[in-house]
Structure formats: structure tokens, C-alpha cells
C-alpha positions, 0 to 999 in steps of 0.5 A: 131522383125522387121527392123526399117526402110527398108533393105539395099539391097546392104549392107554387114554384119557388125555384129552390130545392135541396138534394138529400141522400135520404128521404124525409116523410115530412118534407114536401116539394112542388111538382114544378120545383122537382121538375127544375131539379131534374132539368138541372141534373140533366144539364149539369150532372152532379149525382151520377148513378146515385139515388137522391131525394129532392126536398124543399129549400 
């Protein structure tokens, strides 16, 4: 899992994200929302052995 584009350094946690197969350079996500996505995947794996991007919802 990786951020789809870059981090929103000034953003705040929204609790929402989308999983995408490909990155988008214009996409931004907060550190907190990426962390939530990672924890959700650990607790309930939905993308085993796949490279996915996490983007804002």
C-alpha cells in the first residue's frame, strides 16, 4: 500500500479513503487516513499480495 499521489501535509484526518489499482499524481491523502487504511487492511485483508494505492475519498 502506498499513497496514490502525495501527502496532504496540512490536512486533518477524515476517516475516508479509496483503494485504487493505479496512482494519481494529483491525489492527496493525509498521514492519518493512510494509517487508517493500513490498519483496516491488517485487520481485514482485502488485497493480499497486491500493490494498491490509497487516495482521498
